[in-house]
C-alpha positions as CSV (number, residue, x, y, z in Angstrom):
1,M,-43.3,-16.5,-53.9
2,T,-42.7,-19.6,-51.8
3,G,-39.6,-18.4,-50.0
4,K,-37.5,-21.2,-51.6
5,E,-36.3,-19.3,-54.6
6,P,-32.6,-19.5,-55.3
7,R,-30.5,-16.6,-54.2
8,P,-29.0,-14.5,-56.9
9,E,-25.3,-15.3,-57.4
10,S,-24.1,-11.8,-56.5
11,M,-25.6,-12.0,-53.0
12,G,-23.8,-15.2,-52.2
13,K,-20.4,-13.7,-53.2
14,D,-20.8,-10.5,-51.2
15,D,-21.9,-12.5,-48.2
16,S,-18.9,-14.9,-48.3
17,M,-16.5,-12.0,-48.9
18,Q,-17.9,-10.2,-45.8
19,R,-17.5,-13.3,-43.7
20,S,-13.9,-13.7,-44.9
21,R,-13.1,-10.1,-44.1
22,T,-14.7,-10.4,-40.7
23,A,-12.8,-13.6,-40.0
24,A,-9.5,-12.0,-41.1
25,I,-10.1,-9.0,-38.8
26,A,-10.9,-11.3,-35.8
27,L,-7.8,-13.3,-36.4
28,A,-5.6,-10.2,-36.6
29,A,-7.2,-8.8,-33.4
30,T,-6.6,-12.1,-31.6
31,A,-2.9,-12.2,-32.7
32,L,-2.5,-8.6,-31.5
33,V,-4.0,-9.3,-28.1
34,A,-1.8,-12.5,-27.7
35,T,1.3,-10.5,-28.6
36,A,0.4,-7.7,-26.2
37,G,-0.3,-10.1,-23.4
38,T,3.1,-11.8,-23.8
39,A,4.9,-8.4,-23.8
40,A,3.0,-7.3,-20.7
41,A,4.0,-10.6,-19.0
42,D,7.7,-10.0,-19.9
43,A,7.6,-6.4,-18.5
44,G,6.0,-7.5,-15.2
45,D,7.6,-7.3,-11.8
46,P,10.5,-9.6,-11.2
47,A,10.2,-12.6,-8.9
48,P,10.5,-11.8,-5.2
49,G,14.1,-11.4,-4.1
50,K,15.5,-10.7,-7.6
51,G,14.3,-7.1,-7.9
52,A,16.4,-5.3,-5.3
53,D,19.5,-5.2,-7.5
54,R,17.8,-4.9,-10.8
55,V,18.4,-1.7,-12.8
56,S,15.7,-0.3,-15.0
57,A,16.1,0.6,-18.7
58,G,16.9,4.2,-17.8
59,G,19.8,3.2,-15.6
60,K,18.0,4.1,-12.4
61,K,17.2,1.8,-9.5
62,P,13.5,1.0,-9.0
63,A,11.5,3.6,-7.2
64,G,11.0,3.4,-3.4
65,D,7.7,3.7,-1.6
66,G,6.6,6.9,-3.2
67,A,7.2,9.1,-0.2
68,R,8.2,12.1,-2.2
69,A,5.1,12.0,-4.3
70,L,2.9,11.5,-1.3
71,C,4.5,14.5,0.4
72,R,3.8,16.6,-2.6
73,R,0.2,15.4,-2.7
74,A,-0.5,15.7,1.0
75,P,-1.9,19.3,1.0
76,R,-4.3,18.4,-1.9
77,I,-5.4,15.2,-0.1
78,D,-6.0,17.2,3.1
79,R,-8.2,19.8,1.2
80,R,-10.1,17.0,-0.5
81,I,-10.8,15.3,2.9
82,D,-11.9,18.7,4.4
83,R,-14.3,19.3,1.5
84,A,-15.8,15.8,1.9
85,L,-16.3,16.2,5.6
86,E,-17.8,19.6,5.2
87,R,-20.2,18.2,2.6
88,L,-21.2,15.2,4.8
89,R,-21.8,17.5,7.8
90,G,-23.8,20.0,5.7
91,P,-27.4,21.0,6.0
92,A,-30.3,19.2,4.4
93,S,-30.2,21.5,1.4
94,E,-26.6,20.4,0.4
95,R,-26.3,17.4,-1.9
96,G,-24.3,14.6,-0.4
97,S,-25.0,15.5,3.2
98,I,-26.1,13.1,5.9
99,A,-28.9,15.4,6.8
100,R,-30.3,15.4,3.3
101,L,-30.1,11.6,3.1
102,E,-31.9,11.3,6.5
103,K,-34.6,13.5,5.1
104,R,-35.0,11.2,2.1
105,V,-35.2,8.2,4.4
106,D,-38.0,9.9,6.4
107,R,-39.9,10.7,3.3
108,A,-39.6,7.1,2.0
109,K,-40.8,5.8,5.3
110,A,-43.7,8.2,5.4
111,A,-44.7,7.2,1.9
112,G,-44.6,3.5,2.8
113,H,-41.8,2.7,0.3
114,D,-40.1,-0.1,2.2
115,A,-37.6,-1.1,-0.5
116,V,-36.6,2.5,-1.1
117,E,-36.3,3.1,2.7
118,T,-34.1,0.0,3.1
119,F,-31.8,1.1,0.2
120,L,-31.5,4.6,1.5
121,N,-30.9,3.4,5.1
122,D,-28.0,1.3,3.9
123,K,-26.6,4.2,2.0
124,L,-27.0,6.4,5.1
125,T,-25.2,3.8,7.3
126,F,-22.3,3.9,4.8
127,R,-22.2,7.6,4.7
128,K,-22.1,7.9,8.5
129,S,-19.2,5.4,8.6
130,L,-17.5,7.5,5.9
131,V,-17.2,10.4,8.4
132,T,-15.3,8.1,10.8
133,T,-13.1,6.8,8.0
134,L,-12.3,10.3,6.8
135,K,-11.5,11.6,10.3
136,E,-9.0,8.7,10.7
137,R,-7.4,9.4,7.3
138,K,-7.1,13.1,8.3
139,K,-5.3,12.1,11.5
140,D,-3.0,9.7,9.5
141,L,-2.3,12.4,7.0
142,A,-1.3,14.8,9.7
143,E,1.3,12.2,10.8
144,V,2.5,11.9,7.2
145,K,2.9,15.7,6.9
146,D,5.0,15.7,10.1
147,W,7.1,12.9,8.7
148,C,7.5,14.8,5.4
149,E,8.7,18.0,7.2
150,S,11.3,16.0,9.2
151,H,12.5,14.1,6.1
152,N,12.9,17.0,3.6
153,N,9.6,16.2,1.9
154,G,10.5,12.6,1.3
155,A,13.8,13.2,-0.3
156,T,15.7,11.6,2.6
157,A,14.6,8.4,4.2
């Protein structure tokens, strides 16, 4: 066999049918994406200044700033922040704690793994900054809770 024998006729037909089928599917998918993109663009937000008096399909005015939903979620957000702070401040035996990561940095340094030590040190720096960020969020959330109590859980502005 020289490798230049003619292909049997049946192989050529199946091959071209498969290519045609694939091309048809690709064309249909492209048309579908183009149609969906146009529909999404039409359903987008109105131009600035034109949306204040616009009424949605349900006959209601557009939603406000989401205060009611935030007031409803505030207790869950508070618990989530507490859990995260507790985990970060946990002992070296707790996954996700700063102490555990410090221990890993020390081990990498002792083993002479400079690249690993650098990576873990950067991670440790971020984790320490996360404590400050979470404390700030907790303080902000306390102010939101006070606002919610004084405004009927976001029902009145």
